[in-house]
C-alpha positions in Angstrom: -52.8 33.1 -154.1 -54.3 31.1 -156.9 -53.5 27.4 -156.8 -53.2 27.6 -160.6 -50.1 29.7 -160.2 -48.3 27.0 -158.2 -48.9 24.0 -160.4 -45.3 22.8 -159.9 -45.6 22.8 -156.2 -48.9 21.0 -156.2 -47.3 17.8 -157.5 -45.1 17.6 -154.3 -45.9 16.7 -150.8 -46.3 19.5 -148.3 -42.9 19.0 -146.7 -41.0 19.4 -150.0 -43.1 22.3 -151.2 -42.7 24.1 -147.9 -39.0 25.0 -148.6 -39.9 26.8 -151.8 -42.4 29.0 -149.9 -39.5 29.6 -147.4 -37.1 30.6 -150.2 -39.8 33.0 -151.6 -40.0 34.6 -148.1 -36.3 34.8 -148.0 -36.4 37.1 -151.1 -38.3 39.7 -149.2 -36.2 42.7 -147.9 -36.6 43.0 -144.1 -37.3 39.4 -143.3 -34.1 37.8 -142.0 -33.5 34.4 -140.5 -34.6 35.3 -137.0 -37.8 37.0 -138.2 -38.6 34.1 -140.5 -38.0 31.6 -137.6 -40.4 33.6 -135.3 -43.0 33.9 -138.0 -42.8 30.1 -138.8 -43.2 29.3 -135.1 -46.2 31.6 -134.9 -48.0 30.4 -138.0 -46.7 26.9 -138.3 -45.5 26.9 -141.9 -44.0 29.1 -144.7 -47.0 28.4 -146.9 -49.3 29.7 -144.2 -47.2 32.8 -143.9 -47.3 33.3 -147.6 -51.1 33.3 -147.6 -52.0 34.8 -144.3 -53.9 38.2 -144.4 -51.9 41.3 -143.5 -54.0 42.1 -140.5 -53.2 38.8 -138.9 -49.5 39.4 -139.4 -49.9 42.8 -137.8 -51.4 41.2 -134.7 -48.4 38.8 -134.5 -46.2 41.9 -134.0 -43.1 40.1 -135.2 -42.4 42.0 -138.4 -41.8 45.7 -138.2 -44.5 47.7 -139.9 -42.2 49.0 -142.7 -41.0 45.4 -143.4 -44.6 44.1 -143.3 -45.7 46.7 -145.8 -42.8 45.6 -148.1 -43.7 42.0 -147.6 -47.3 42.5 -148.5 -46.4 44.5 -151.6 -43.8 41.8 -152.7 -46.4 39.0 -152.2 -49.0 40.8 -154.3 -46.5 41.5 -157.1 -44.8 38.1 -157.0 -47.6 35.8 -156.0 -46.1 32.9 -158.0 -42.6 33.4 -156.5 -42.5 29.9 -154.8 -43.4 28.2 -158.1 -40.9 30.3 -160.0 -38.1 29.2 -157.6 -39.1 25.6 -158.0 -38.9 25.8 -161.8 -35.7 27.8 -161.7 -34.0 25.1 -159.5 -35.4 22.3 -161.7 -34.1 24.0 -164.8 -30.6 24.6 -163.5 -30.1 21.5 -161.4 -30.1 23.3 -158.1 -31.7 22.0 -154.9 -33.0 23.6 -151.7 -32.4 22.4 -148.2 -34.4 23.8 -145.3 -33.6 23.7 -141.6 -36.4 21.2 -141.1 -34.9 18.7 -143.6 -33.1 15.6 -142.3 -30.0 16.3 -144.4 -29.5 19.8 -143.0 -26.0 19.8 -141.4 -26.6 19.5 -137.6 -23.5 21.4 -136.7 -24.8 24.4 -138.6 -28.0 24.4 -136.5 -25.9 25.3 -133.5 -24.9 28.8 -134.6 -26.6 32.0 -133.9 -29.1 32.7 -136.8 -28.5 29.6 -138.9 -29.8 29.9 -142.5 -33.4 28.8 -142.6 -32.7 27.4 -146.1 -30.0 27.3 -148.6 -29.6 26.5 -152.3 -27.0 23.9 -153.2 -25.6 21.8 -156.0 -24.0 18.5 -155.2 -24.6 15.9 -152.5 -25.2 16.8 -148.9 -23.4 14.8 -146.3 -24.7 16.2 -143.1 -22.6 14.0 -140.8 -19.3 14.8 -142.6 -16.4 16.0 -140.5 -15.4 19.3 -141.9 -12.4 21.7 -141.5 -12.3 25.2 -143.0 -9.4 26.7 -144.8 -9.5 30.4 -145.4 -7.2 33.2 -146.2 -6.2 36.3 -148.2 -7.3 37.0 -151.8 -3.8 38.6 -152.3 -1.8 35.6 -151.3 1.9 35.1 -151.4 3.6 32.3 -153.4 4.2 30.4 -150.2 0.6 31.0 -149.1 -0.6 29.4 -152.3 1.7 26.3 -151.8 0.5 26.0 -148.2 -3.2 26.2 -149.0 -2.8 23.6 -151.8 -1.0 21.2 -149.5 -3.4 21.7 -146.5 -6.4 21.2 -148.8 -4.9 18.1 -150.3 -3.7 16.4 -147.1 -6.7 17.3 -144.9 -9.1 15.9 -147.6 -6.9 12.8 -148.0 -7.4 12.2 -144.3 -11.1 11.9 -144.8 -12.2 15.4 -143.8 -14.3 17.7 -146.0 -12.5 21.0 -146.7 -14.7 24.1 -146.5 -13.8 27.4 -147.9 -15.4 30.6 -149.3 -14.7 30.2 -153.0 -13.0 33.5 -153.2 -9.9 34.3 -155.3 -6.6 33.4 -153.6 -6.2 31.1 -150.6 -9.8 29.9 -150.7 -9.6 28.8 -154.3 -6.2 27.0 -153.7 -7.7 25.2 -150.7 -10.6 23.9 -152.9 -8.2 22.8 -155.7 -6.0 21.0 -153.2 -8.9 19.2 -151.7 -10.3 18.1 -155.1 -7.0 16.2 -155.7 -7.7 13.7 -152.9 -11.2 14.1 -151.6 -14.2 16.4 -151.0 -14.7 20.1 -150.6 -17.6 22.5 -149.9 -17.7 26.0 -151.4 -19.8 28.5 -149.4 -20.8 31.4 -151.7 -21.0 35.1 -150.9 -23.3 35.5 -154.0 -26.2 33.7 -155.6 -25.6 30.2 -156.8 -26.8 31.1 -160.3 -24.2 33.9 -160.4 -21.5 31.4 -159.5 -22.4 28.8 -162.1 -22.6 31.4 -164.8 -19.4 33.2 -163.9 -15.8 32.8 -165.0 -15.1 30.2 -162.3 -18.1 28.0 -163.2 -15.8 25.1 -164.2 -14.4 24.7 -160.7 -17.9 24.9 -159.2 -19.0 22.1 -161.5 -16.0 20.1 -160.4 -16.7 20.8 -156.7 -20.3 19.7 -157.1 -19.4 16.4 -158.6 -18.0 15.1 -155.3 -18.7 17.8 -152.8 -21.2 20.7 -152.7 -21.6 24.3 -153.5 -24.1 26.2 -151.3 -25.6 29.7 -151.0 -28.3 31.2 -148.7 -28.8 34.1 -151.1 -31.2 34.8 -154.0 -29.6 32.9 -156.9 -29.1 36.1 -158.9 -27.5 38.1 -156.1 -24.1 39.6 -157.0 -21.5 39.5 -154.3 -21.8 42.3 -151.7 -19.8 43.3 -148.7 -22.6 42.3 -146.4 -23.2 39.0 -148.2 -19.5 38.0 -147.9 -19.6 38.6 -144.1 -22.8 36.5 -143.8 -21.1 33.8 -145.8 -18.2 33.7 -143.3 -20.5 32.6 -140.4 -21.6 29.6 -142.4 -18.0 28.6 -143.2 -17.3 28.6 -139.4 -20.6 27.0 -138.5 -20.1 24.0 -140.8 -16.7 23.2 -139.4 -15.1 21.6 -136.3 -12.1 23.8 -136.9 -10.9 26.6 -139.1 -7.4 27.1 -140.5 -6.3 30.6 -141.4 -3.4 30.4 -143.9 -2.7 34.0 -144.6 -4.5 37.2 -143.5 -3.9 40.9 -143.1 -4.8 42.7 -139.9 -8.5 43.6 -139.8 -9.2 41.6 -143.0 -12.4 39.8 -143.9 -10.6 36.5 -143.3 -10.4 37.3 -139.6 -14.2 37.8 -139.5 -14.4 34.0 -140.2 -12.1 33.3 -137.3 -14.1 35.6 -135.0 -17.2 33.6 -135.9 -15.3 30.3 -135.3 -14.2 31.6 -131.8 -17.7 32.7 -131.0 -19.1 29.3 -132.0 -16.5 27.4 -130.0 -14.7 26.0 -133.0 -10.9 25.2 -133.0 -8.8 28.0 -134.7 -5.5 27.2 -136.3 -3.1 29.8 -137.9 -0.1 29.2 -140.2 3.0 30.6 -138.6 5.3 33.1 -140.2 3.1 34.1 -143.2 1.2 37.2 -142.1 0.4 39.7 -139.4 -3.2 38.5 -139.2 -2.1 34.9 -138.4 0.5 36.2 -135.9 -2.3 38.1 -134.1 -4.5 35.0 -134.0 -1.7 33.0 -132.5 -1.0 35.6 -129.8 -4.8 35.5 -129.0 -4.8 31.7 -128.6 -5.0 30.1 -132.0 -3.1 26.9 -132.5 0.1 27.6 -134.5 0.6 25.2 -137.3 3.2 24.5 -140.1 1.6 21.6 -141.8 -1.6 19.5 -142.1 -0.2 17.1 -139.6 -0.5 19.8 -136.9 -4.2 20.1 -137.6 -4.9 16.4 -138.0 -3.1 15.6 -134.7 -5.8 17.6 -132.9 -8.3 15.1 -134.1 -6.1 12.1 -133.6 -5.7 11.4 -137.3 -2.4 10.5 -139.0 
């Protein structure tokens, strides 16, 4: 790759530039977090991977032949992708965080297949104590009231409220948290899509005191698979996850499944939905108010 095509990256030190190469690699179909981690361990850096000859990558035996073929074709067609990502982020006020950065949330590193990088807007607080609040898109009136109160009171106690920025319970949890403190929105789409959509005002508000993050290509529209992948990050960032309202076999329960797998605390609001009742039967902590959550962490 010609150095002339990466003029923007050449003004940075290697550590900073590295994450833009990583993001370019993340745009290649067939290279997921685990494959990327293995390749980085083999070659030492994302920049090296971006410039290594195809026959050397074949010898590594880490990427499947079909995925390797796609990567080589992508790299040839988009040789300046790292620089384009750098300039895109600079133009729109977005940042990149890689798993090697000091401000990468340490709790998130503990999960299976943590994101090797993510885009964000706002201020990272890696040591923040975070609690997730999630629930149905088709919420009840009481569910809305509960999500607002939980978000407001948990944030007021000094915790950062994490949710998935979806319509319904997620949005009300974010709004409640903004009244008294800080919130994190984890996107199931690209960050550029979110900040250009109908809800861009709330994302701007969140990023003023908290943070909006996405591991996806900035222009990716929400997909079923991307929403599922988002859920693991919500659970991974948090000490505990509160489910306000959920139908049986809903996407919300996928987040609680991840939380259980990662050893996080799971709370469920009583009497609102079949999904929450199921969680309680399976061992989730039943709650009626924020105080029930905060008492678990000896707050309030």
